[in-house]
TORLO-981656 format. One record per residue: residue number from 1; residue in three letters; x, y, z negated of N, C-alpha, C in turn. Coordinates in steps of 0.05 Angstrom, whole numbers, plus 5000, padded with zeros to 4 digits. Layout:
% residues N
  nr rest  n_u  n_v  n_w ca_u ca_v ca_w  c_u  c_v  c_w
 NUM  ala    X    Y    Z    X    Y    Z    X    Y    Z
...
This chain:
% residues 187
  nr rest  n_u  n_v  n_w ca_u ca_v ca_w  c_u  c_v  c_w
   1  met 6861 3516 6538 6863 3506 6565 6863 3476 6563
   2  ser 6844 3463 6577 6842 3434 6575 6858 3419 6596
   3  trp 6868 3432 6616 6882 3418 6638 6905 3436 6648
   4  leu 6928 3424 6652 6950 3438 6663 6961 3422 6687
   5  pro 6963 3435 6710 6972 3420 6734 7000 3408 6730
   6  gly 7004 3385 6743 7030 3372 6743 7050 3384 6761
   7  ala 7074 3375 6760 7096 3385 6776 7091 3383 6806
   8  gly 7078 3361 6814 7072 3357 6842 7054 3378 6854
   9  leu 7033 3385 6840 7014 3406 6849 7028 3433 6849
  10  val 7044 3438 6829 7059 3464 6827 7078 3466 6851
  11  ala 7093 3444 6856 7112 3444 6879 7097 3448 6905
  12  asp 7074 3435 6908 7058 3439 6933 7049 3468 6935
  13  ala 7039 3479 6914 7030 3507 6915 7053 3526 6923
  14  arg 7076 3521 6911 7100 3538 6917 7107 3535 6947
  15  ala 7106 3510 6957 7113 3505 6986 7092 3518 7004
  16  arg 7067 3515 6997 7046 3525 7015 7045 3555 7015
  17  ile 7049 3568 6992 7050 3597 6991 7074 3606 7008
  18  gly 7097 3593 7006 7120 3601 7021 7117 3596 7051
  19  ala 7099 3577 7059 7095 3571 7087 7072 3587 7100
  20  ala 7060 3604 7084 7037 3620 7096 7048 3637 7118
  21  pro 7032 3640 7140 7041 3655 7163 7041 3685 7159
  22  gly 7054 3699 7177 7053 3728 7177 7081 3740 7174
  23  asp 7088 3757 7193 7114 3771 7193 7111 3800 7186
  24  thr 7087 3809 7179 7084 3838 7173 7095 3843 7145
  25  pro 7102 3868 7139 7111 3874 7111 7090 3866 7090
  26  glu 7064 3869 7097 7043 3862 7078 7043 3832 7073
  27  ala 7045 3816 7094 7045 3787 7091 7069 3777 7074
  28  arg 7092 3789 7080 7116 3782 7065 7113 3790 7035
  29  phe 7102 3813 7031 7098 3822 7003 7079 3803 6988
  30  glu 7057 3795 7001 7038 3776 6987 7052 3750 6981
  31  arg 7066 3738 7000 7081 3713 6995 7100 3716 6972
  32  asp 7116 3737 6973 7137 3741 6952 7124 3746 6925
  33  ala 7103 3762 6925 7089 3769 6899 7076 3744 6887
  34  trp 7063 3728 6904 7050 3704 6894 7071 3684 6884
  35  ala 7093 3681 6898 7114 3663 6889 7126 3672 6863
  36  ala 7130 3698 6860 7141 3709 6835 7121 3705 6812
  37  leu 7096 3709 6818 7075 3705 6797 7074 3675 6789
  38  leu 7077 3657 6808 7077 3628 6801 7102 3622 6785
  39  asp 7125 3634 6792 7150 3629 6777 7147 3639 6748
  40  thr 7135 3662 6744 7133 3673 6717 7110 3662 6700
  41  thr 7088 3655 6713 7065 3645 6699 7066 3615 6696
  42  gly 7078 3601 6715 7080 3572 6714 7054 3559 6722
  43  pro 7051 3534 6714 7027 3518 6723 7001 3530 6715
  44  ala 7000 3547 6695 6974 3559 6686 6962 3576 6708
  45  leu 6978 3587 6726 6968 3603 6748 6949 3587 6766
  46  leu 6951 3561 6766 6935 3544 6783 6909 3536 6769
  47  thr 6904 3546 6745 6879 3539 6730 6860 3563 6729
  48  arg 6835 3557 6726 6815 3579 6725 6818 3595 6699
  49  ala 6833 3585 6680 6837 3599 6654 6856 3623 6657
  50  ala 6873 3622 6678 6893 3643 6681 6880 3670 6687
  51  ala 6889 3691 6673 6878 3717 6677 6902 3736 6677
  52  pro 6902 3757 6693 6880 3768 6708 6877 3758 6736
  53  ala 6892 3737 6743 6890 3725 6770 6896 3695 6768
  54  his 6884 3680 6787 6891 3652 6790 6888 3643 6818
  55  val 6901 3621 6825 6901 3610 6852 6875 3594 6856
  56  thr 6864 3597 6880 6842 3581 6889 6850 3570 6917
  57  ser 6833 3551 6927 6839 3540 6953 6813 3537 6969
  58  ser 6814 3544 6995 6790 3542 7011 6796 3530 7038
  59  ala 6774 3523 7052 6776 3510 7079 6757 3524 7098
  60  leu 6768 3535 7119 6751 3546 7140 6747 3524 7161
  61  leu 6723 3513 7162 6716 3491 7179 6707 3500 7206
  62  val 6720 3489 7227 6712 3494 7255 6711 3467 7269
  63  thr 6695 3468 7291 6694 3444 7308 6720 3441 7323
  64  pro 6726 3417 7334 6752 3413 7348 6756 3433 7371
  65  glu 6735 3443 7383 6738 3462 7405 6741 3491 7395
  66  gly 6735 3495 7369 6737 3522 7357 6714 3540 7363
  67  his 6691 3529 7372 6669 3546 7380 6648 3550 7357
  68  arg 6649 3532 7337 6629 3533 7315 6644 3532 7288
  69  thr 6632 3545 7268 6643 3544 7241 6620 3539 7221
  70  cys 6627 3526 7199 6607 3521 7178 6613 3539 7154
  71  leu 6594 3555 7146 6597 3573 7124 6575 3568 7103
  72  val 6581 3577 7078 6561 3574 7057 6553 3602 7047
  73  leu 6527 3604 7040 6517 3629 7029 6520 3627 6999
  74  his 6540 3640 6988 6548 3638 6960 6526 3648 6942
  75  ala 6518 3633 6922 6495 3640 6905 6500 3665 6888
  76  arg 6524 3668 6878 6530 3691 6861 6536 3716 6877
  77  met 6551 3714 6899 6558 3737 6914 6537 3745 6935
  78  arg 6521 3725 6942 6500 3729 6963 6513 3739 6990
  79  leu 6536 3727 6995 6550 3732 7020 6559 3705 7032
  80  trp 6562 3704 7058 6571 3680 7072 6602 3679 7069
  81  val 6611 3655 7060 6640 3651 7056 6647 3623 7066
  82  gln 6673 3618 7068 6682 3591 7073 6681 3575 7047
  83  pro 6677 3549 7048 6678 3533 7023 6705 3534 7010
  84  gly 6704 3535 6983 6729 3536 6968 6724 3541 6939
  85  gly 6745 3540 6924 6742 3545 6895 6767 3538 6879
  86  his 6762 3534 6853 6784 3530 6834 6796 3502 6837
  87  leu 6821 3500 6829 6835 3475 6828 6825 3460 6803
  88  glu 6825 3433 6805 6815 3417 6783 6835 3394 6777
  89  ala 6831 3383 6753 6847 3359 6746 6842 3338 6767
  90  gly 6863 3325 6775 6861 3304 6797 6870 3315 6824
  91  asp 6870 3341 6828 6880 3352 6853 6910 3349 6854
  92  thr 6920 3339 6876 6949 3335 6879 6961 3354 6900
  93  ser 6944 3368 6915 6954 3388 6935 6933 3409 6939
  94  leu 6941 3432 6949 6922 3453 6954 6903 3445 6977
  95  ala 6914 3431 6998 6897 3422 7019 6877 3401 7009
  96  gly 6885 3384 6991 6867 3365 6979 6845 3378 6963
  97  ala 6852 3400 6948 6832 3415 6933 6812 3428 6953
  98  ala 6822 3439 6975 6805 3451 6995 6786 3430 7007
  99  ala 6796 3406 7012 6779 3384 7023 6758 3376 7003
 100  arg 6765 3375 6978 6746 3368 6957 6724 3389 6955
 101  glu 6732 3414 6955 6712 3436 6954 6694 3436 6978
 102  leu 6706 3431 7002 6690 3429 7026 6669 3407 7024
 103  ala 6676 3384 7014 6657 3362 7011 6636 3368 6990
 104  glu 6645 3380 6967 6625 3387 6946 6605 3408 6956
 105  glu 6614 3428 6971 6596 3450 6978 6581 3446 7004
 106  thr 6589 3427 7021 6575 3423 7046 6567 3394 7051
 107  gly 6579 3375 7036 6574 3347 7041 6590 3337 7065
 108  leu 6608 3353 7076 6623 3346 7100 6652 3339 7094
 109  arg 6662 3321 7110 6691 3313 7109 6705 3324 7134
 110  ala 6730 3331 7131 6744 3343 7153 6774 3338 7150
 111  asp 6788 3342 7172 6817 3342 7171 6826 3370 7162
 112  val 6835 3372 7137 6844 3397 7126 6875 3399 7129
 113  arg 6884 3418 7144 6912 3421 7150 6927 3432 7125
 114  pro 6950 3421 7119 6965 3430 7096 6976 3458 7097
 115  arg 6985 3466 7121 6997 3494 7124 6974 3514 7124
 116  pro 6975 3534 7106 6954 3553 7105 6950 3570 7130
 117  leu 6926 3577 7135 6920 3597 7156 6927 3625 7146
 118  ala 6922 3630 7120 6926 3656 7109 6926 3655 7078
 119  leu 6935 3676 7066 6932 3681 7038 6914 3705 7035
 120  ser 6895 3703 7016 6877 3725 7011 6875 3731 6981
 121  arg 6883 3755 6974 6879 3765 6947 6854 3782 6947
 122  his 6833 3772 6933 6808 3787 6933 6796 3787 6905
 123  arg 6777 3805 6901 6763 3807 6875 6750 3780 6868
 124  ala 6753 3772 6843 6743 3746 6833 6715 3749 6822
 125  pro 6696 3734 6832 6669 3735 6820 6665 3717 6796
 126  cys 6686 3701 6789 6682 3680 6769 6678 3691 6740
 127  arg 6695 3710 6732 6693 3720 6705 6699 3750 6705
 128  pro 6679 3767 6713 6684 3796 6715 6694 3807 6688
 129  ala 6712 3827 6690 6724 3840 6667 6745 3823 6653
 130  glu 6748 3798 6661 6769 3781 6650 6789 3772 6671
 131  val 6778 3763 6694 6794 3755 6717 6789 3774 6739
 132  asp 6809 3788 6748 6806 3808 6769 6810 3797 6797
 133  trp 6827 3777 6800 6835 3769 6827 6835 3739 6831
 134  his 6826 3731 6854 6830 3704 6864 6853 3706 6885
 135  leu 6872 3688 6882 6894 3685 6901 6887 3661 6918
 136  asp 6872 3665 6940 6861 3642 6955 6880 3634 6977
 137  val 6888 3608 6976 6904 3596 6997 6884 3584 7017
 138  gln 6882 3595 7041 6861 3589 7060 6871 3570 7082
 139  his 6858 3547 7084 6866 3525 7102 6847 3523 7126
 140  leu 6858 3513 7147 6842 3505 7171 6832 3477 7166
 141  ala 6806 3473 7171 6794 3446 7170 6780 3442 7197
 142  val 6782 3417 7207 6770 3411 7234 6753 3386 7232
 143  ala 6729 3388 7242 6711 3364 7243 6689 3370 7264
 144  pro 6677 3349 7275 6654 3352 7292 6631 3364 7277
 145  glu 6613 3377 7291 6590 3389 7278 6570 3367 7270
 146  thr 6565 3365 7244 6545 3346 7234 6529 3362 7213
 147  pro 6504 3353 7207 6488 3368 7188 6500 3370 7161
 148  pro 6502 3394 7150 6513 3398 7123 6491 3395 7102
 149  ala 6500 3394 7077 6481 3393 7054 6487 3416 7035
 150  val 6466 3428 7024 6469 3451 7006 6476 3441 6978
 151  ser 6495 3454 6965 6503 3447 6938 6490 3467 6918
 152  pro 6491 3461 6892 6479 3480 6873 6493 3508 6873
 153  glu 6518 3509 6883 6533 3534 6884 6524 3553 6907
 154  ser 6508 3542 6925 6502 3557 6949 6472 3559 6953
 155  leu 6464 3581 6967 6436 3584 6974 6430 3571 7001
 156  his 6450 3569 7017 6447 3557 7044 6474 3550 7055
 157  val 6474 3531 7074 6498 3522 7088 6489 3520 7117
 158  ala 6505 3531 7135 6498 3531 7164 6522 3532 7182
 159  trp 6519 3521 7206 6538 3523 7227 6532 3549 7243
 160  trp 6553 3563 7251 6550 3588 7266 6568 3587 7290
 161  asp 6560 3601 7312 6578 3606 7334 6599 3625 7324
 162  val 6624 3620 7330 6645 3638 7320 6643 3666 7331
 163  asp 6628 3669 7353 6624 3696 7365 6597 3708 7356
 164  asp 6583 3695 7339 6557 3705 7330 6553 3698 7300
 165  leu 6570 3710 7283 6569 3705 7255 6548 3722 7241
 166  pro 6539 3713 7217 6519 3729 7203 6530 3757 7195
 167  ala 6512 3776 7191 6521 3803 7184 6531 3805 7156
 168  asp 6521 3788 7138 6528 3790 7110 6551 3771 7103
 169  leu 6573 3775 7117 6598 3760 7111 6614 3773 7089
 170  ala 6627 3757 7073 6646 3768 7053 6669 3781 7069
 171  pro 6681 3802 7057 6704 3814 7070 6726 3794 7077
 172  gly 6737 3796 7101 6759 3779 7110 6750 3753 7123
 173  val 6725 3745 7121 6716 3719 7132 6717 3720 7163
 174  ala 6708 3742 7175 6708 3744 7204 6737 3740 7215
 175  gly 6756 3753 7203 6784 3750 7212 6794 3721 7208
 176  leu 6786 3709 7186 6794 3681 7181 6782 3662 7202
 177  val 6756 3667 7209 6743 3651 7230 6759 3654 7256
 178  ala 6766 3678 7263 6781 3682 7288 6808 3668 7287
 179  leu 6822 3669 7264 6847 3654 7261 6843 3624 7265
 180  ala 6822 3613 7253 6817 3584 7255 6810 3576 7283
 181  ala 6792 3592 7296 6784 3585 7323 6808 3587 7342
 182  gly 6825 3606 7338 6849 3608 7354 6869 3586 7349
 183  ala 6870 3577 7325 6889 3555 7318 6882 3529 7331
 184  val 6856 3523 7334 6849 3497 7347 6848 3499 7377
 185  ser 6844 3523 7387 6843 3526 7417 6870 3530 7429
 186  thr 6891 3534 7412 6918 3537 7422 6932 3510 7421
 187  pro 6943 3501 7444 6956 3475 7444 6981 3474 7427
């Protein structure tokens, strides 16, 4: 392992996981399980080297009115997803990592909110048979609609009406879009 996150990033991850919304038994279980995994695994859980699971961070970008969202067509999965990915050396917060991934994958800058919209445990496409799960801390990002740029990780990047999303969405993305649109349209 060439990089190990510092105490500040670990503390931010612990705080953000604990601040994730949801009062259902499932939401409480995910928060508690992720916090326990971070406590037992330590900073390594925040690196891509951690197996069978590791933390990632993503940003669901919507316009200030909440009517449009920017998604990327992931080259490996061939599904539309929100920008996001692994934490890297130099990241000091999960929201900062999400903002970096957003800029890398779309060329766009946005206000990325520190409090997560959601936590998502999903199958990891990064190293099949070695890493089973991504523990994705999903953030709200807000910016006016401007033309995006395609990165080498994506086949396409596009803005979509939140009520007219592409059919080939990754599981959970439609619900995340609805959460984000609702978060900006609620005073």
